[in-house]
VOBA-1610 file (N, C-alpha, C; in pm, whole numbers, padded with zeros to 5 digits, always signed):
BEGIN
Unk+15224+13273+13980Unk+15147+13353+14082Unk+15187+13302+14225Unk+15206+13334+14307Unk+15188+13268+14443Unk+15067+13232+14479Unk+15068+13113+14545Unk+14921+13052+14581Unk+14961+12986+14725Unk+14842+12946+14759Unk+14835+12834+14892Unk+14800+12696+14817Unk+14833+12586+14925Unk+14799+12456+14905Unk+14756+12402+15006Unk+14644+12365+14991Unk+14539+12323+15120Unk+14580+12142+15133Unk+14621+12107+15232Unk+14622+11939+15237Unk+14487+11920+15275Unk+14429+11824+15252Unk+14310+11754+15340Unk+14267+11637+15296Unk+14146+11635+15336Unk+14062+11463+15321Unk+13967+11472+15212Unk+13972+11383+15142Unk+13840+11389+15021Unk+13795+11282+15035Unk+13625+11335+15035Unk+13516+11248+15108Unk+13431+11209+14925Unk+13470+11083+14910Unk+13427+11055+14755Unk+13302+11009+14736Unk+13220+11025+14858Unk+13048+11001+14828Unk+13006+11104+14812Unk+13044+11185+14867Unk+12967+11312+14861Unk+13068+11458+14856Unk+13132+11415+14735Unk+13235+11508+14672Unk+13290+11618+14763Unk+13304+11623+14900Unk+13353+11712+14992Unk+13486+11724+15011Unk+13555+11817+15023Unk+13665+11843+15094Unk+13704+11937+15209Unk+13775+11848+15313Unk+13771+11894+15415Unk+13944+11953+15485Unk+13958+12049+15465Unk+14051+12116+15502Unk+14175+12048+15618Unk+14312+12030+15652Unk+14394+12006+15735Unk+14477+12123+15774Unk+14531+12107+15656Unk+14647+12231+15677Unk+14663+12300+15543Unk+14763+12425+15591Unk+14781+12504+15454Unk+14942+12560+15454Unk+14972+12528+15362Unk+15102+12621+15312Unk+15094+12706+15195Unk+15203+12803+15212Unk+15233+12880+15106Unk+15322+12859+15000Unk+15302+12838+14861Unk+15369+12822+14761Unk+15406+12959+14723Unk+15564+12988+14664Unk+15629+13104+14647Unk+15681+13073+14507Unk+15632+13200+14425Unk+15634+13207+14274Unk+15773+13246+14233Unk+15847+13314+14359Unk+15974+13372+14378Unk+15973+13473+14194Unk+15841+13524+14192Unk+15878+13643+14088Unk+15937+13787+14154Unk+16006+13864+14090Unk+16062+13988+14154Unk+15928+14100+14121Unk+15847+14046+14051Unk+15748+14182+14046Unk+15588+14107+14116Unk+15619+14028+14194Unk+15477+13930+14276Unk+15479+14021+14430Unk+15383+14101+14443Unk+15402+14119+14573Unk+15381+14055+14701Unk+15369+13906+14714Unk+15370+13814+14784Unk+15470+13735+14795Unk+15595+13745+14706Unk+15699+13694+14671Unk+15774+13743+14753Unk+15867+13637+14824Unk+15999+13644+14915Unk+16081+13716+14846Unk+16076+13746+14684Unk+16190+13817+14627Unk+16124+13947+14565Unk+16056+13981+14619Unk+15971+14116+14586Unk+16058+14235+14587Unk+16085+14300+14496Unk+16187+14413+14466Unk+16181+14526+14505Unk+16036+14576+14543Unk+16002+14716+14597Unk+15997+14685+14760Unk+15940+14821+14814Unk+15901+14782+14965Unk+15794+14736+14979Unk+15754+14743+15116Unk+15621+14674+15158Unk+15535+14751+15110Unk+15526+14864+15097Unk+15390+15013+15069Unk+15460+15005+14914Unk+15441+14890+14820Unk+15437+14911+14681Unk+15339+14997+14619Unk+15362+15089+14520Unk+15265+15097+14492Unk+15273+15093+14333Unk+15372+15009+14241Unk+15417+14983+14147Unk+15283+14957+14054Unk+15254+14988+13929Unk+15134+14958+13847Unk+15172+14791+13777Unk+15332+14784+13785Unk+15375+14663+13683Unk+15381+14527+13782Unk+15324+14549+13917Unk+15363+14463+14028Unk+15226+14382+14043Unk+15227+14233+14043Unk+15128+14107+14061Unk+15050+14173+14234Unk+14942+14199+14195Unk+14915+14259+14336Unk+14775+14110+14394Unk+14795+13978+14319Unk+14642+13900+14338Unk+14770+13780+14326Unk+14677+13694+14440Unk+14732+13544+14434Unk+14651+13463+14331Unk+14697+13348+14318Unk+14621+13266+14227Unk+14495+13161+14321Unk+14448+13108+14313Unk+14352+13031+14345Unk+14404+12912+14417Unk+14386+12913+14553Unk+14444+12807+14647Unk+14425+12631+14558Unk+14500+12586+14583Unk+14541+12444+14505Unk+14480+12336+14579Unk+14389+12255+14596Unk+14365+12174+14698Unk+14465+12019+14662Unk+14491+11955+14781Unk+14572+11852+14777Unk+14523+11741+14865Unk+14442+11630+14820Unk+14364+11545+14901Unk+14483+11459+14944Unk+14573+11466+15073Unk+14630+11372+15140Unk+14578+11253+15216Unk+14418+11258+15213Unk+14363+11150+15259Unk+14203+11135+15180Unk+14193+11015+15147Unk+14053+10973+15078Unk+13990+10876+15126Unk+13876+10944+15147Unk+13742+10847+15228Unk+13648+10842+15128Unk+13625+10682+15151Unk+13496+10670+15052Unk+13346+10644+15110Unk+13362+10741+15223Unk+13239+10790+15333Unk+13188+10906+15305Unk+13075+10968+15345Unk+13022+11114+15313Unk+13065+11136+15478Unk+13110+11279+15436Unk+13194+11382+15556Unk+13084+11397+15664Unk+13123+11454+15760Unk+13057+11460+15907Unk+12937+11511+15887Unk+12940+11631+15773Unk+12799+11723+15787Unk+12729+11641+15694Unk+12736+11590+15585Unk+12642+11520+15532Unk+12611+11409+15603Unk+12659+11351+15667Unk+12612+11240+15771Unk+12521+11290+15873Unk+12559+11445+15910Unk+12448+11474+16019Unk+12313+11554+15959Unk+12352+11596+15843Unk+12223+11629+15767Unk+12116+11518+15702Unk+12202+11403+15653Unk+12101+11298+15621Unk+12034+11235+15755Unk+12079+11217+15884Unk+12042+11192+15949Unk+11910+11302+16056Unk+11929+11382+16030Unk+11825+11492+16078Unk+11707+11464+16003Unk+11727+11446+15844Unk+11607+11445+15769Unk+11584+11307+15795Unk+11624+11222+15831Unk+11517+11071+15873Unk+11456+11095+15992Unk+11551+11129+16071Unk+11501+11163+16200Unk+11463+11248+16276Unk+11299+11341+16266Unk+11318+11489+16305Unk+11312+11508+16424Unk+11352+11617+16504Unk+11327+11630+16620Unk+11211+11668+16722Unk+11234+11557+16810Unk+11059+11514+16885Unk+11074+11656+16991Unk+10991+11729+17039Unk+10934+11821+17118Unk+10884+11718+17241Unk+10955+11800+17353Unk+10976+11690+17492Unk+10884+11777+17565Unk+10763+11740+17643Unk+10653+11783+17709Unk+10717+11900+17828Unk+10677+12017+17850Unk+10715+12098+17922Unk+10833+12185+17869Unk+10903+12175+17763Unk+10997+12219+17711Unk+10952+12342+17585Unk+11012+12444+17589Unk+10964+12549+17467Unk+11054+12577+17387
//
């Protein structure tokens, strides 16, 4: 089945993956609706054709030993709570 390949950065400390770019991988099957070799018209109603794409594949092209930006902000907000300023609502 056809699927997307997501290139991105993997943060080892928090195990988060941040997507940077996506590319399409064609399965080249004639019965796949998403393939460039699909044999039917664009409005295909054939029961034998594959109508779902496979799950995207994550491809870590950068590996970072630190936490991602969201996790850094989350821990920073937990440590230093917001202080109310007089006169502000």
